[in-house]
MARZA-72928 format. One record per residue (C-alpha): residue number from 1; residue in three letters; y, x negated, z. Coordinates in Angstrom, 1 decimal. Each point is the difference from the previous one (the first is absolute). Layout:
REM residues N
SITE seq type  north   east     up
SITE NUM  ala      Y      X      Z
...
This chain:
REM residues 514
SITE seq type  north   east     up
SITE   1  met  -11.3   13.8   26.2
SITE   2  val   -1.5   -3.1   -1.4
SITE   3  val   -2.8    0.5   -2.6
SITE   4  arg   -2.7   -2.6    0.3
SITE   5  gln   -2.2   -0.4   -3.1
SITE   6  arg   -3.4   -1.6   -0.6
SITE   7  pro   -0.3   -3.5   -1.4
SITE   8  asp   -1.1    1.2   -3.4
SITE   9  val    3.0    2.1   -0.7
SITE  10  thr    2.6   -1.4   -2.3
SITE  11  ala    3.7    0.0    1.1
SITE  12  tyr    3.2   -1.4   -1.2
SITE  13  arg    0.9   -3.4    1.3
SITE  14  his    2.9   -2.3   -0.8
SITE  15  gly    1.2    2.5   -2.5
SITE  16  val   -3.4    0.7   -1.7
SITE  17  val   -3.5    1.2    0.4
SITE  18  ala   -2.2   -2.1    2.4
SITE  19  val   -3.0    0.5    2.2
SITE  20  thr    1.2    1.1    3.4
SITE  21  pro   -2.2    0.9    2.9
SITE  22  thr    1.0    3.6    1.0
SITE  23  ala   -1.6    3.4    1.1
SITE  24  pro   -0.4    2.7   -2.5
SITE  25  pro    3.2    1.6   -1.2
SITE  26  ala   -0.2    3.8   -0.1
SITE  27  leu    2.8    1.2   -2.3
SITE  28  thr   -0.8    1.8   -3.2
SITE  29  leu    2.4    0.5   -2.9
SITE  30  ala   -0.5    3.7   -0.2
SITE  31  thr    1.2    0.6    3.6
SITE  32  arg    3.5    0.5    1.2
SITE  33  pro    0.0   -3.2    2.1
SITE  34  gly   -1.3   -2.0   -2.9
SITE  35  arg    2.7    1.4   -2.3
SITE  36  trp    2.7   -0.9    2.5
SITE  37  val   -1.2   -3.6    0.2
SITE  38  leu    0.0   -0.2   -3.8
SITE  39  val    3.6    1.4   -0.1
SITE  40  ala    1.2   -2.6    2.6
SITE  41  thr   -1.5   -2.9   -1.9
SITE  42  val    1.1    1.1   -3.4
SITE  43  leu    3.6    0.5    1.2
SITE  44  gly    0.0   -3.3    1.8
SITE  45  ser   -1.1   -2.0   -2.9
SITE  46  ala    2.2    2.0   -2.3
SITE  47  ile    3.1   -1.0    1.9
SITE  48  ala   -0.6   -3.7   -0.8
SITE  49  ala   -1.1    0.8   -3.6
SITE  50  ile    2.9    2.2   -0.8
SITE  51  asp    2.5   -2.5    1.5
SITE  52  ala   -1.5   -2.8   -2.0
SITE  53  thr    0.3    1.9   -3.3
SITE  54  val    3.6    1.2    0.5
SITE  55  val    1.7   -3.2    1.1
SITE  56  gly   -0.4   -1.5   -3.4
SITE  57  ile    1.7    3.0   -1.6
SITE  58  ala    2.9   -0.3    2.4
SITE  59  leu    0.6   -3.8   -0.5
SITE  60  pro    2.8    0.4   -2.6
SITE  61  ala    1.8    2.6    2.1
SITE  62  ile   -0.4   -2.3    3.1
SITE  63  gly    1.4   -2.9   -2.0
SITE  64  glu    2.9    2.0   -1.2
SITE  65  asp    0.8    1.4    3.4
SITE  66  phe    0.0   -3.4    1.7
SITE  67  his    1.4   -1.9   -3.0
SITE  68  thr   -2.9   -2.5    0.5
SITE  69  ser   -2.0   -2.3   -2.1
SITE  70  leu   -3.5    0.0   -1.4
SITE  71  thr   -0.9   -2.5    2.8
SITE  72  ser    0.8    2.6    2.6
SITE  73  leu   -2.0    2.6   -1.8
SITE  74  gln   -2.9   -2.4    0.0
SITE  75  trp    0.3   -0.2    3.8
SITE  76  val    0.1    3.8    0.4
SITE  77  val   -3.5    0.0   -1.5
SITE  78  thr   -1.4   -3.2    1.4
SITE  79  ala    1.2    0.5    3.6
SITE  80  tyr   -2.3    3.0    0.1
SITE  81  met   -2.9   -1.8   -1.7
SITE  82  leu    0.3   -3.0    2.3
SITE  83  thr   -0.5    1.8    3.3
SITE  84  leu   -2.6    2.4   -1.5
SITE  85  ala   -2.1   -2.8   -1.4
SITE  86  gly    0.4   -2.3    3.0
SITE  87  leu   -1.0    2.6    2.6
SITE  88  leu   -2.5    2.2   -1.8
SITE  89  leu   -3.1   -2.0    1.3
SITE  90  val    1.2   -0.2    3.6
SITE  91  ala    1.0    3.7    0.0
SITE  92  gly   -3.5    1.0   -1.1
SITE  93  ala   -1.5   -2.0    2.8
SITE  94  ala    2.4    1.6    2.4
SITE  95  gly   -1.2    3.4   -1.0
SITE  96  asp   -3.6   -1.0    0.7
SITE  97  arg    0.9   -1.3    3.4
SITE  98  tyr    2.6    2.4    1.3
SITE  99  gly   -0.8    3.2   -1.8
SITE 100  arg    0.4    0.9   -3.7
SITE 101  arg    2.0    3.2    0.6
SITE 102  arg    2.3   -1.8    2.5
SITE 103  val    0.9   -2.8   -2.4
SITE 104  phe    0.2    2.4   -2.9
SITE 105  thr    2.5    2.2    1.9
SITE 106  ile    2.0   -3.0    1.1
SITE 107  gly    0.2   -1.1   -3.6
SITE 108  val    1.2    3.4   -1.2
SITE 109  ile    2.7    0.1    2.7
SITE 110  trp    1.1   -3.6   -0.7
SITE 111  phe    0.1    0.7   -3.7
SITE 112  ala    2.2    3.1    0.5
SITE 113  ala    2.4   -1.9    2.3
SITE 114  ala    0.3   -2.8   -2.5
SITE 115  ser    0.5    2.6   -2.8
SITE 116  leu    2.9    1.4    2.0
SITE 117  leu    1.5   -3.5    0.2
SITE 118  cys   -0.5   -0.4   -3.7
SITE 119  gly    1.9    3.2   -0.7
SITE 120  leu    2.8   -1.0    2.3
SITE 121  ala    0.3   -3.6   -1.2
SITE 122  pro    3.7   -0.9   -0.6
SITE 123  ser   -0.8   -3.1   -2.1
SITE 124  ala   -2.7   -1.7   -2.0
SITE 125  pro   -0.9   -2.4    2.8
SITE 126  ala   -0.4    2.9    2.4
SITE 127  leu   -2.2    1.8   -2.5
SITE 128  ile   -2.1   -3.1   -0.5
SITE 129  gly   -0.6   -0.3    3.7
SITE 130  ala   -0.9    3.7    0.4
SITE 131  arg   -2.4   -0.4   -2.9
SITE 132  ala   -1.7   -2.8    1.8
SITE 133  leu   -0.4    2.2    3.1
SITE 134  gln   -1.3    2.8   -2.3
SITE 135  gly   -2.7   -2.4   -1.2
SITE 136  val   -1.2   -0.5    3.6
SITE 137  gly   -0.4    3.8    0.3
SITE 138  ala   -1.9    0.1   -3.3
SITE 139  ala   -2.3   -2.7    1.2
SITE 140  leu   -0.8    2.0    3.2
SITE 141  leu   -0.6    3.3   -1.7
SITE 142  thr   -1.7   -1.1   -3.3
SITE 143  pro   -3.4   -1.1    1.4
SITE 144  gly   -0.1    3.0    2.4
SITE 145  ser    0.0    2.9   -2.5
SITE 146  leu   -3.3   -0.9   -1.6
SITE 147  ala   -1.4   -1.4    3.3
SITE 148  ile    0.4    3.4    1.7
SITE 149  leu   -1.9    1.7   -2.8
SITE 150  gln   -2.8   -2.5    0.1
SITE 151  ala   -0.4    0.2    3.8
SITE 152  ser    0.6    3.7    0.5
SITE 153  phe   -2.1    1.8   -2.6
SITE 154  arg   -3.8    0.3    0.0
SITE 155  pro   -1.6   -2.1   -2.7
SITE 156  glu   -0.9    3.0   -2.2
SITE 157  asp    3.7    0.9   -0.3
SITE 158  arg    1.6   -3.4    0.0
SITE 159  gly   -0.2   -0.5   -3.8
SITE 160  lys    1.6    3.5   -0.6
SITE 161  ala    2.7   -0.8    2.5
SITE 162  ile    0.8   -3.3   -1.6
SITE 163  gly    0.0    1.5   -3.4
SITE 164  ala    2.4    2.7    1.0
SITE 165  trp    2.2   -2.6    1.7
SITE 166  ser    0.0   -2.1   -3.1
SITE 167  gly    0.7    2.9   -2.4
SITE 168  leu    2.8    1.5    2.2
SITE 169  gly    1.5   -3.4    0.5
SITE 170  gly    0.0   -0.4   -3.8
SITE 171  val    1.9    3.2   -0.3
SITE 172  ala    2.6   -1.3    2.5
SITE 173  thr    0.2   -3.3   -2.0
SITE 174  ala    0.6    2.0   -3.2
SITE 175  leu    2.7    2.2    1.6
SITE 176  gly    1.8   -2.8    1.8
SITE 177  pro    2.0   -1.5   -2.9
SITE 178  phe    1.0    3.4   -1.3
SITE 179  val    1.2    1.2    3.4
SITE 180  gly    1.7   -3.4    0.7
SITE 181  gly    1.7    0.0   -3.3
SITE 182  trp    1.3    3.5    0.5
SITE 183  leu    1.4   -0.9    3.5
SITE 184  val    1.7   -3.1   -1.4
SITE 185  gln    1.5    1.8   -2.9
SITE 186  ala    1.0    3.2    1.9
SITE 187  ala    1.3   -1.5    3.2
SITE 188  ser   -0.6   -3.5    1.2
SITE 189  trp   -2.6   -2.7    0.2
SITE 190  arg    0.2    0.3    3.8
SITE 191  leu   -1.9    3.3   -0.2
SITE 192  ile   -3.1   -1.8   -1.2
SITE 193  phe   -0.2   -1.5    3.5
SITE 194  tyr    1.1    3.1    2.0
SITE 195  ile   -2.8    2.1   -1.6
SITE 196  asn   -2.5   -2.1    1.9
SITE 197  leu    1.3    1.4    3.3
SITE 198  pro   -1.4    3.6   -0.1
SITE 199  leu   -3.2   -1.2   -1.5
SITE 200  ala   -0.5   -2.5    2.8
SITE 201  ala    0.8    2.6    2.6
SITE 202  ala   -2.7    2.3   -1.5
SITE 203  val   -2.6   -2.8    0.0
SITE 204  val    0.7   -0.9    3.6
SITE 205  phe   -0.3    3.6    1.1
SITE 206  ile   -3.2    0.6   -1.9
SITE 207  ser   -1.6   -3.3    1.2
SITE 208  ala    0.8    0.7    3.6
SITE 209  arg   -1.6    3.5   -0.1
SITE 210  his   -2.9   -0.4   -2.4
SITE 211  val   -1.0   -3.7   -0.7
SITE 212  pro   -2.7   -1.4    2.3
SITE 213  glu    0.4   -3.5    1.4
SITE 214  thr   -2.5   -2.6   -1.2
SITE 215  arg   -0.3   -3.8    0.6
SITE 216  asp   -2.6   -2.7   -0.4
SITE 217  pro   -1.6   -0.6    3.4
SITE 218  gln   -1.3   -3.4   -1.2
SITE 219  ala    3.4   -1.3   -1.0
SITE 220  his    0.6   -2.8    2.5
SITE 221  gly    2.1   -3.1    0.5
SITE 222  arg    3.7   -0.3   -0.2
SITE 223  leu    1.8    1.6   -2.9
SITE 224  asp    1.0   -2.9   -2.4
SITE 225  ala    3.7    0.9    0.0
SITE 226  gly    0.8   -3.7   -0.4
SITE 227  gly   -1.9    0.0   -3.4
SITE 228  gly    2.0    3.0   -1.1
SITE 229  leu    3.2   -1.6    1.0
SITE 230  leu   -0.8   -3.3   -1.8
SITE 231  val   -1.0    1.7   -3.3
SITE 232  thr    3.1    2.2    0.1
SITE 233  leu    2.4   -2.8    0.7
SITE 234  gly   -1.7   -2.1   -2.6
SITE 235  leu    0.5    2.7   -2.6
SITE 236  val    3.6    0.3    1.0
SITE 237  gly    0.7   -3.7   -0.5
SITE 238  leu   -1.8   -0.1   -3.3
SITE 239  thr    1.7    3.1   -1.3
SITE 240  phe    3.5   -1.1    1.1
SITE 241  gly   -0.4   -3.3   -1.8
SITE 242  leu   -1.3    1.6   -3.2
SITE 243  ile    2.8    2.7   -0.1
SITE 244  glu    2.9   -2.2    1.1
SITE 245  gly   -1.1   -3.0   -2.0
SITE 246  pro    1.7    1.1   -3.3
SITE 247  val    3.1    1.1    1.9
SITE 248  arg    0.5   -2.9    2.4
SITE 249  gly   -1.7   -2.7   -2.0
SITE 250  trp   -3.5   -1.2    0.4
SITE 251  thr    1.1   -3.3    1.6
SITE 252  ser    2.2    1.7    2.6
SITE 253  ala   -1.0   -0.7    3.6
SITE 254  ser   -0.5    3.7    0.9
SITE 255  val   -2.3    0.6   -2.9
SITE 256  leu   -2.1   -3.2    0.6
SITE 257  thr   -0.2    0.7    3.7
SITE 258  ala   -1.1    3.6   -0.6
SITE 259  leu   -2.7   -1.0   -2.5
SITE 260  ala   -1.3   -2.8    2.2
SITE 261  ala    0.0    2.2    3.1
SITE 262  gly   -1.8    2.9   -1.9
SITE 263  ile   -2.7   -2.3   -1.3
SITE 264  gly   -0.4   -1.6    3.4
SITE 265  leu   -0.3    3.3    1.9
SITE 266  leu   -2.5    1.3   -2.5
SITE 267  ala   -2.0   -3.1    0.4
SITE 268  gly    0.2    0.4    3.8
SITE 269  phe   -1.2    3.6   -0.4
SITE 270  val   -3.2   -1.3   -1.8
SITE 271  ile   -0.6   -2.6    2.7
SITE 272  arg    0.5    2.5    2.7
SITE 273  glu   -2.4    2.5   -1.5
SITE 274  ala   -2.7   -2.7   -0.2
SITE 275  arg    0.3   -0.6    3.7
SITE 276  val    0.7    3.2    1.9
SITE 277  ser   -2.9    2.1    1.3
SITE 278  ala    1.1    3.3   -1.5
SITE 279  pro    2.0   -0.8   -3.2
SITE 280  ile    1.7    2.7   -2.0
SITE 281  leu   -1.3   -1.9   -3.1
SITE 282  pro   -3.5   -1.4    0.4
SITE 283  leu    0.0   -2.9   -2.5
SITE 284  gly   -3.8    0.3   -0.4
SITE 285  val    0.5    3.0   -2.3
SITE 286  phe    1.3   -2.4   -2.7
SITE 287  thr   -3.4   -1.8   -0.2
SITE 288  ser   -1.0    2.6   -2.6
SITE 289  arg    1.0   -1.3   -3.4
SITE 290  gln    0.2    3.6   -1.3
SITE 291  phe    2.4    1.0    2.7
SITE 292  ser    2.2   -3.0   -0.5
SITE 293  ala    0.0    0.6   -3.7
SITE 294  thr    0.9    3.6    0.4
SITE 295  asn    2.9   -0.8    2.2
SITE 296  ala    1.3   -2.6   -2.4
SITE 297  val   -0.1    2.6   -2.8
SITE 298  thr    1.7    2.5    2.3
SITE 299  phe    2.8   -2.4    0.8
SITE 300  val    0.7   -0.8   -3.6
SITE 301  val   -0.2    3.6   -1.4
SITE 302  tyr    1.9    1.7    2.8
SITE 303  gly    2.6   -2.7    0.0
SITE 304  ala    0.7    0.8   -3.6
SITE 305  leu    0.1    3.7    0.7
SITE 306  gly    2.2   -0.3    3.0
SITE 307  gly    2.7   -2.1   -1.8
SITE 308  ala    0.0    2.2   -3.1
SITE 309  leu    0.2    3.3    2.0
SITE 310  phe    2.9   -1.3    2.0
SITE 311  leu    2.1   -0.5   -3.1
SITE 312  leu   -1.0    3.0   -2.0
SITE 313  pro    2.0    2.7    1.8
SITE 314  val    3.1   -2.1   -0.1
SITE 315  gln   -0.5   -0.5   -3.8
SITE 316  leu   -0.5    3.7   -0.6
SITE 317  gln    3.2    0.9    1.9
SITE 318  gln    2.4   -2.9   -0.6
SITE 319  val   -1.0   -0.7   -3.6
SITE 320  gly   -1.9    3.0   -1.3
SITE 321  gly    2.4    2.6    1.3
SITE 322  phe   -2.6    2.0    2.0
SITE 323  thr    1.1    2.1    2.9
SITE 324  pro   -1.7   -0.6    3.4
SITE 325  val   -2.1    3.1   -0.6
SITE 326  gln   -1.1   -1.1   -3.4
SITE 327  ala   -0.8   -3.5    1.2
SITE 328  gly   -2.0    1.6    2.9
SITE 329  val   -2.0    2.1   -2.3
SITE 330  ala   -0.5   -2.8   -2.6
SITE 331  leu   -3.0   -1.5    1.9
SITE 332  leu   -1.7    3.4    0.6
SITE 333  pro   -2.5   -0.5   -3.0
SITE 334  val   -1.3   -3.1    1.7
SITE 335  thr   -0.8    1.9    3.2
SITE 336  leu   -1.6    2.8   -1.9
SITE 337  ile   -2.2   -2.4   -2.0
SITE 338  met   -1.1   -1.7    3.2
SITE 339  leu   -0.8    3.3    1.6
SITE 340  ala   -2.1    1.1   -3.0
SITE 341  leu   -1.9   -3.2   -0.7
SITE 342  ser   -0.3   -2.1    3.2
SITE 343  ala   -3.2    1.7    1.2
SITE 344  arg   -1.6   -0.2   -3.5
SITE 345  ser    1.0   -3.7   -0.1
SITE 346  gly   -1.7   -0.6    3.3
SITE 347  ala   -3.1    1.7   -1.1
SITE 348  leu   -0.2   -2.0   -3.2
SITE 349  ala    0.5   -3.3    1.9
SITE 350  ala   -2.9    1.1    2.2
SITE 351  arg   -2.3    0.4   -3.0
SITE 352  ile    1.0   -3.1   -2.1
SITE 353  gly    1.5   -2.3    2.6
SITE 354  pro    3.7   -0.9    0.6
SITE 355  arg    0.4   -3.0   -2.2
SITE 356  leu    0.8    1.7   -3.3
SITE 357  gln    2.6    2.4    1.4
SITE 358  met    1.6   -2.7    2.2
SITE 359  ser    0.3   -2.2   -3.1
SITE 360  val    1.1    2.6   -2.5
SITE 361  gly    2.1    2.2    2.3
SITE 362  pro    2.7   -2.6    0.8
SITE 363  val    0.3   -0.8   -3.8
SITE 364  ile    0.7    3.7   -0.7
SITE 365  val    2.6    0.0    2.8
SITE 366  ala    1.5   -3.1   -1.5
SITE 367  ala    0.3    1.9   -3.4
SITE 368  gly    1.8    2.8    1.8
SITE 369  leu    2.4   -2.4    1.7
SITE 370  ala    0.7   -1.7   -3.4
SITE 371  leu    0.7    3.4   -1.5
SITE 372  leu    2.5    0.7    2.8
SITE 373  ser    2.1   -2.9   -1.2
SITE 374  arg    1.2    2.4   -2.8
SITE 375  val    1.8    2.1    2.6
SITE 376  gly    3.7   -0.6   -0.5
SITE 377  pro    3.3    1.7   -0.7
SITE 378  gln   -0.3    3.6   -1.1
SITE 379  thr   -3.7   -0.3    0.1
SITE 380  ser   -2.2    3.0   -0.9
SITE 381  tyr   -2.5    1.0    2.7
SITE 382  ala   -2.4    1.7   -2.4
SITE 383  thr   -0.3   -3.0   -2.4
SITE 384  glu    0.7   -3.0    2.1
SITE 385  val   -0.5    0.7    3.8
SITE 386  leu   -2.9    2.5   -0.1
SITE 387  pro   -2.4   -1.9   -2.3
SITE 388  ala    0.5   -3.2    2.1
SITE 389  leu   -0.7    1.9    3.3
SITE 390  val   -3.1    1.7   -1.5
SITE 391  val   -1.5   -3.4   -0.8
SITE 392  phe    1.2   -1.4    3.3
SITE 393  gly   -1.5    2.9    2.0
SITE 394  phe   -3.3   -0.1   -1.9
SITE 395  gly   -0.3   -3.8    0.7
SITE 396  leu    0.6    0.7    3.7
SITE 397  ala   -2.6    2.7    0.1
SITE 398  val   -2.5   -2.4   -1.6
SITE 399  thr    0.8   -2.8    2.5
SITE 400  val    0.8    1.4    3.5
SITE 401  ala   -3.2    1.8    1.0
SITE 402  pro   -2.4   -2.9   -0.9
SITE 403  leu    2.3   -2.6    1.5
SITE 404  thr    0.1    1.9    3.3
SITE 405  ser   -3.7    0.6    0.0
SITE 406  thr   -0.8   -3.6   -0.9
SITE 407  ala    2.1   -1.3    2.9
SITE 408  leu   -1.9    2.2    2.4
SITE 409  ala   -3.5   -0.7   -1.5
SITE 410  ala    0.6   -3.8    0.0
SITE 411  ala    0.1   -0.1    3.8
SITE 412  pro   -2.8    0.7    2.5
SITE 413  gln    0.0    3.6    1.3
SITE 414  glu    1.2   -1.0    3.4
SITE 415  gln    3.0   -1.6   -1.6
SITE 416  ala    0.9    2.8   -2.4
SITE 417  gly    3.0    1.0    2.0
SITE 418  ile    1.6   -3.4    0.0
SITE 419  ala   -1.0   -0.6   -3.6
SITE 420  ser    2.0    3.1   -1.2
SITE 421  ala    2.9   -0.8    2.3
SITE 422  val    0.2   -3.6   -1.4
SITE 423  asn   -0.1    1.5   -3.6
SITE 424  asn    2.9    2.3    1.0
SITE 425  asp    2.0   -2.8    1.4
SITE 426  val   -0.7   -2.4   -2.9
SITE 427  ala    1.3    2.7   -2.4
SITE 428  arg    3.1    0.6    2.1
SITE 429  ala    0.6   -3.8    0.2
SITE 430  gly   -0.3   -0.2   -3.8
SITE 431  gly    2.6    2.7   -0.5
SITE 432  leu    2.3   -1.5    2.6
SITE 433  ile   -0.1   -3.4   -1.7
SITE 434  ala    0.5    1.5   -3.4
SITE 435  val    3.1    2.1    1.1
SITE 436  ser    1.4   -3.3    1.4
SITE 437  val   -0.7   -2.2   -3.1
SITE 438  leu   -0.1    2.2   -3.2
SITE 439  pro    3.7    0.8   -0.3
SITE 440  ala    1.0   -3.6    0.2
SITE 441  ala   -2.8   -1.1   -2.3
SITE 442  ala    1.3    2.6   -2.6
SITE 443  gly    3.6   -1.3    0.3
SITE 444  leu    1.3    2.9    2.0
SITE 445  thr    2.8   -1.1    2.3
SITE 446  ala    1.4    1.6    3.1
SITE 447  glu    2.5    2.0   -2.0
SITE 448  ser   -2.1    0.8   -3.0
SITE 449  tyr   -0.8    3.6    0.9
SITE 450  leu    3.7    0.8   -0.3
SITE 451  asn    0.0   -1.3   -3.6
SITE 452  pro   -2.2    2.2   -2.1
SITE 453  ser   -0.3   -2.4   -2.9
SITE 454  ala   -0.9   -3.0    2.2
SITE 455  phe   -2.5    2.1    2.0
SITE 456  asp   -1.6    1.3   -3.2
SITE 457  ala   -0.6   -3.5   -1.3
SITE 458  gly   -1.4   -1.1    3.3
SITE 459  phe   -2.2    3.1    0.3
SITE 460  ser   -1.7   -0.6   -3.3
SITE 461  thr   -0.8   -3.6    1.0
SITE 462  ala   -1.3    1.2    3.4
SITE 463  met   -2.3    2.6   -1.7
SITE 464  phe   -1.5   -2.7   -2.2
SITE 465  leu   -0.4   -2.4    2.9
SITE 466  ala   -1.7    2.8    2.1
SITE 467  ala   -2.2    0.8   -2.9
SITE 468  ala   -1.1   -3.6   -0.4
SITE 469  val   -0.8   -0.3    3.7
SITE 470  cys   -1.9    3.3    0.1
SITE 471  ala   -2.1   -1.0   -3.1
SITE 472  ala   -0.7   -3.3    1.8
SITE 473  gly   -1.4    2.1    2.8
SITE 474  gly   -2.5    1.5   -2.5
SITE 475  val   -1.0   -3.4   -1.2
SITE 476  leu   -0.5   -1.2    3.5
SITE 477  ala   -2.2    3.0    0.7
SITE 478  ala   -2.1   -0.7   -3.1
SITE 479  leu   -0.5   -3.5    1.2
SITE 480  thr   -0.7    0.6    3.7
SITE 481  ile   -1.3    3.6    0.6
SITE 482  arg   -3.7    0.6   -0.2
SITE 483  asn   -1.9    3.3   -0.2
SITE 484  pro   -2.4    0.6    2.9
SITE 485  arg   -3.6    0.3   -0.9
SITE 486  arg   -1.2    3.6   -0.5
SITE 487  ala    3.6    1.2    0.3
SITE 488  ala   -1.0    3.6   -0.8
SITE 489  lys   -2.2    0.3    3.0
SITE 490  his    1.9   -2.0    2.6
SITE 491  ser    3.7    0.4   -0.9
SITE 492  lys    1.8    3.0    1.4
SITE 493  pro    2.8    1.4   -2.1
SITE 494  cys    3.5    0.0    1.4
SITE 495  thr    0.6    3.7   -0.6
SITE 496  asn    2.6    0.4    2.8
SITE 497  cys    2.1   -3.1   -0.7
SITE 498  pro    3.6    0.7    0.9
SITE 499  leu    2.5   -0.2   -2.8
SITE 500  asp    1.4   -3.2    1.3
SITE 501  gly   -3.4   -1.7   -0.4
SITE 502  pro    0.1   -3.0    2.2
SITE 503  ala    3.8    0.2    0.4
SITE 504  leu    1.6    1.1   -3.1
SITE 505  val    2.1    3.1    0.5
SITE 506  leu    0.9    1.5   -3.3
SITE 507  arg    3.7   -0.3    0.7
SITE 508  pro    2.7   -1.8   -1.8
SITE 509  ile   -0.1   -2.9    2.4
SITE 510  thr   -3.4   -1.5    1.3
SITE 511  his   -5.2    2.0    3.7
SITE 512  arg   -3.8    0.3    0.8
SITE 513  val    1.2    2.3    2.1
SITE 514  ala    1.4    2.2    0.5
């Protein structure tokens, strides 16, 4: 059955809320069918969220098992981020055209199959390839979970459903590092991928029986798969050059070719989007100065966060002597602070405007990152790690909700979907670039993670660099972000912002969205 809604109903497009012409959805949260739809979407998004949180915890074990370098560990993270960031927009458009439940289910199955390949990987290159495939599955399922809620529930229940989805997803995000750390410590890092299989099977079964199919009847034109391919390959070339430059030499032919190809392909993507009839990235959305400024702040702030959180679990385990379980639980205070304060932060920004929080929040996060530079050999969690994470988490709570709301509010209502999707991808791209660049900028070589003293020195430098970049994001916001007039009446608080904001997943690596 295809549910067709009226034109005034909001639905989820390209990974976020957008106006979509459809007939009235009938589901209510209090009914059994409504609860089953919520279960399917929560489990589906949780699969990607949990996987993202636990991989960072497993990085030292993966490196030890494969006797590989820091460069390979970077690729374990960035291979997933590359395909996810590159295909997120086109996957959201595919759901609009071909059915949101269908694309969501395909994504879950794809993610599960790639997870199996990750668990069976006999070498680091095989794991990197499987992680890239896993990112494809995540791109297909990520827009679908919230899209199904938006399109299936009646307007009176939609906010409750999204709130429950966000809260339960936060619980999954909080439990992920603990469960992942326990699996790594008790058995093997491979189990963090195998655990996705029964969850995926449950999601597919529930979706087939209980989730209604919805699509956008006005979605027309050919799907811009070429645009998705160009941006993905462009990111691959750029990332390869940035990661391999310190290893192979910045003047080597392979590095220069990759960087030139990456830049050329990304330029070709922009040119294509300006010409195709149905682009996955309508460039007109950037005519809003507020939108462009918000995304510039997003890129800078989330880049700093992504690079820092990639290195933190390695530092805790390789230098600080934490077990995988202890490293997994270490970031739990950040998640709890986000859960407790994000809605209040969104409400405050709605009353006073986003400029103050977007300016001060990144500076508070920067202070937390600078405090993390104290983490070292035989570090004390209570006196060194926890205070830094409390400051860090408070800064995130101050920043994320107004940043997300501002990105949406800066675009016309009919472009709200693409506006949030762009903000997601900008944040992911910032984290991707930072994971590629920050280790080398801090003096961490390919073998550094095997040498605790060398890694410790590089980690401290990296935290200060990330703090400086994050603080620069706050300064940029102070200079470019403007409060809307009569913000208290016209701004809507982001009370259901997911924990990953635009793309930051509170994981020890790099998402928006889970």
